[in-house]
N, C-alpha and C positions, 0 to 999 in steps of 0.2 A: 361619444354621445350615446344616449339611450333613446330609442324611438319606438313608438307603438307599432305593433304588427296585428294583422288579422289572421285568424286560423279558421279554416273552413274545410271540413272533411279531411282533417290533418294537414292540409296544404297551407303554406305560409304565404301571405300576401303583404306586399310593401306598398305604402302610399308614395307615389313618385310624382314630382311636379316637373313638367316640361312646358316651356313657353307660357308659364303662368297658369297652366291647366293641370289638374290632378288626374293621374292615371293609376291603375291598380295592376301591379306586376307580381307574378308568382316567383318566389325564390326557389330555384331548382339547381341544387348542387350537382345534379347529374348532367347538366348542360354546360358545355364549355364556355360559350359566350352568352347568348340569350336570344330572344325572339320578339319581334313586333308583328302582330297579326295583320294580314293584308286588308282586313275590313276595318281597321282602326285609323281614324283620321288624325294624322300627326304631321303638321307642316315642318319643313326644315330638314327632312331626311336627306342625307348625302349618300348616293349610291357609290359603292366601292368595287363593284364587280361581282363575279360569281365564285362560289366555293362548293366543294363536295362535302355534303353533310350526311352523317350516318345517324339513324334514329335508334331508339331503345331496343328494337328487335333486329338490328343489323342491316336494315334496308338503306341504301344510299341514293341520294338525289343531288342534282346541282341546284343550288338556291342562291338568291341575291343577298349579298352582305351590304348593310347600310350602317352609317354612323349617325347616332342619335344627336339631336341638339343637347346642350348641357342638361343633365338630369340632377334633380335635388332630392335627397333623402333627408328629411328633417332639416338640419342645419348644414349638411354636407352637400356640396355641388361637385359633380364629376363631369369632366369634358372628355370627348373623344371615345365614348362608350360604343362599341361595335356590336351589332346584333344581326340576326338573320331575318329576312322578310319571308313569312310563311303563311299558308292558310291554316285554319284551325283543324286539328284532328278530331276534337270533340267540342261541341258548343258549350261554353260556360259563360253565363251572364256575369258581367263585372270583372272579366279578366282580359286585360289589354295586351299583355305580353309576358315575357319571362326574363328574369335576371339570373344569369348563370354563375358558375364558379369564378368567372373572370373578375367579378367584384372583389374577390380576395387576392387576385394576382396583382392588385394595385397597391399592395402594402397595407392591407386592412385586415385586422383580426376581428372576430365577432363572437358573441355569446348569444345564442338563440334560446329563449325561454318561452315555450308555448303556453305554459300554465299562467305566467304573469302577462302574456301577450306583449312581449317586448324583445327587442334586439339591441345589444350594445355593440357599437363599432368603434375601433380605435386604431390609430397608426403607431401607438407606443409599443415597441417590441417587447418590453418587459411586463406589460400590463397583466397578462394572464400567466406569467411564469410560475407563480406559486399556487395556482388554482388547483383545488382538490378535484379528484375524479378519476375515471378510468381512461388513461391516455393511451391511444394507439397511434403509432407512426403511420402517416399516410404517404402513399406513392402516387405521383401524378401520372396518369396514363390518358392520353388524348386530352390533357389539361383538366381532368377531373380527378377527385380523390378516391383512392382505393386503400382499404385496410384489411388486415387479417383477422377473421373471427372464427369461432368454432361451432359448427352446427351439430356435430356428433362427437361423442367421446373419442379422444385420440385423433381428431382431425382438425385441420385449419383450412380455410379457403379465403382467397383474396376476393373481396367484394367491393362494389361501388357504393359509397354513401350517397344516396339519391333522394334528396328531400322532395323531388318532384314525383316520386312513385307513391301510389296509394297502398302498396303492399308492404307489410312489415318485413317480409323476407321472401325472396324468390331465388331458386337455385338453377343454374344452367344444367340442361339435361346431360351434357357430356361430363360436366364436373361431378354430377350425382353418380353416374355410372362408375367413375373412377373411385369415388369414396365407397360405393357399395362393394367394390371388389377388394378394398383394403381395410375397411373398418367393420368388424363383426357386429357392432351396435346398430348398424344401419337397418338391417332387415326387420327388427322388432318395431321400428318406427314408421314402416310403410303401411298406410291404411288401405291402399288399393291403387288401381290405375283406371284411367278413362281416356277417351280420344277426343281431341278438339283443339281449339285455340283459345288463348287467354289474354295475351298482351296486345296492346294497341300502341303503335309508334306514330311519329309525325306523318309517316308516309303510308300508313295502312296497318293492317292487322297481321299477326304471325300466321303461318300456314298451319293447318291441322296436323297434329302429331300425337304420339302417345304421351300422356301426362301422368306422372307419378304423384300421388297424393300422400302427404307426409304429416305425421303428428310428432313433432320433435319434443323429446324430454326436456331439453334446454338448448337455447341458443346463447352463446357466450360472447359478450363484448368485453374483452379483458377479464376482470374478476366479477363482472355483473352478469347474472343469469336471467334470461327471459324464459320462463317455463311454460310448458303446454302450448307450443306454437304450431298452429296449423298452417301449412304452406304447400306449395307444389312446384314442380319443375317447369321451366320455360325455355323457349328456344334462344331468347336473348341472354344477355349477361347476368350473372348473379349479382344481387344487390340487396341492401338493407335500406328501407324506405322511411317515409315521413312518420308512420305510426310509432317508430322508436321514440319520437319526441313527446309522446304521451307520458313516458316514464322517467324522463329526465331532460335537463338542458344540455345543449351541445356547444362546446367551444371549438371554433375553427381557428387554428393558430398557424398561419402560413410561415411565420418566422421560424418556428421549431418543427414545421412540417408534421403536425400532429392534430388529431381530433380528440377532444377530451369530453367524455360523456359523464355528466354529473347527475346521478340518480336523485330524484326528488326524495326528500325526507331522509337522505343518507342510507337508503336501503341497499342491500347487496343482491337482491333478487326480487322478481315479481311474477305473478301468475297472469299470463295473457289470456289463455283459453278463448282465442278468437274464433268466430264462427265462419266457416267456409261458405261462400255464396252458393245458393242453389243453382243459379244460372248466370252465365257471363255473356254479355252482348258485345260483339265486335262488328267491324265495318267491312262490307263487301260490295264493291261497285256502287258506293253511295247509299246502300241499304243497311238496315240493322239485321244482323244475322246471329243466330244462337251459336256462340262459339263453344260453350261447354255447358252441360247440364248434369246435375248430380242425380243419380238414381234415388228414388224414394223421396226426393225433395218436392216442394210444393209445385215447382214448374214441371217436373217430370210427371207428377200425378195429373197435371192439367193437360198433358199431351205434347209438351214442347220437347224437341229432340235436336241434337247436334246437326248443324248445317241447314236448319230451317230458316228461311229468310222472311222477315216480317214485311209484308207488302202493304197492309192496311190496318188501321185501328178504327173500329166502329164504322167501317165502310169507306174511310177516307185514306187515300194513298199517303204514305209517310216515308220520308228519307231517314237516313241515319242521324243527321243533325236535328231534324224535327223530333225524332224519337227521344233524343237525349234532352231536348228542351221542352218536351210535352208536359203540360200541367196535369199530372196524374192526381186523382183523388183517392186517398187511402180507403181500402175496403170496398171500392166500387168495382162492379163487374164490367169488363170490356170485351169486345169481340175482336179477335186477332185473325186476320187473313194471312196465311202462311204459304210460301212456295216451297215445296219439298225438293230435295236434290234431283228427283226424276222429272221435275218440271210441273207437276200437277199442283193445284191449289187446294187447301183445306182450311176450314174455319174452326176456331176454338173459342170458347168463352171461359174467362178466368178472372179471378179477383186480383186486384192490385193491392200491395206489391207482390211480386214473385221472388223477392230477394235478389233483384237485379243488381249486379256489381257494375256500376257505371264509372268509368275512369274520368 
């Protein structure tokens, strides 16, 4: 069957019907099972006990596992689908939960086409056998798909295909150091370093660390090249994320254990030239904190610095969740009350947006 999908900020959303009511679930191939958020009203959940869960930055927590009532995707009904019950890490309107890679463990192959806003699902093992494209064998680790790509000439790295990530590519800091030592081409692609935190997982934000800023000549998925890719190192695992699907459709074929990338218009390369955000907001003790700020960017010029915590906007106290759902007005000036690492408060006035990268 072929069903419509929604695409918002590169994220893929599936209309899911449960108990006659429609919900909106994000498709996240980086999650093994899935998630139902604890503020979503959904009768008929069956609690199955606790499980240890690890998020994208490697933080583990014990969470409740539940079985959903039968879920319907277009004309397909699935029973016995298990997910984790969690609080939201970032407030997103219209997102009720996550469907993970477990969808494809049920003997379903898929083709995801974000340009056409549709996904095809099939249980026919031969359906995608002759599909053209750049096929990479995937290896399941922790029940999610890993493939080998090439970020630098003469290198390969095993990365997670993570449709839940808003980053085109992120490289683990330790993996980067190993490549830096073995591949001469790496040095010329380093733009600089900074200090801070960038990634947000289900259970919090990564700790501050040195971040290497990179401008890749090309990032290769098989024979397809993504050129001029700006990215950086992270503490969590290396992954290639949802923005890849701007440039082609993806076939997930669990029968042949492969992912097939089909570039739009039959191209063999594309220029990405993505802009690095001036500032990244992470969560600290329920507050919005400046995780990383680029020198000479708009936020830096306004006075924002790493580890400053945003306490108020226009005099009103604000939490991390409220900050992410705030109804900002473009080009309007706001007053930000910030708590510095030494504990004192300062006030800045700045125009919105500051190129905030909100996950």
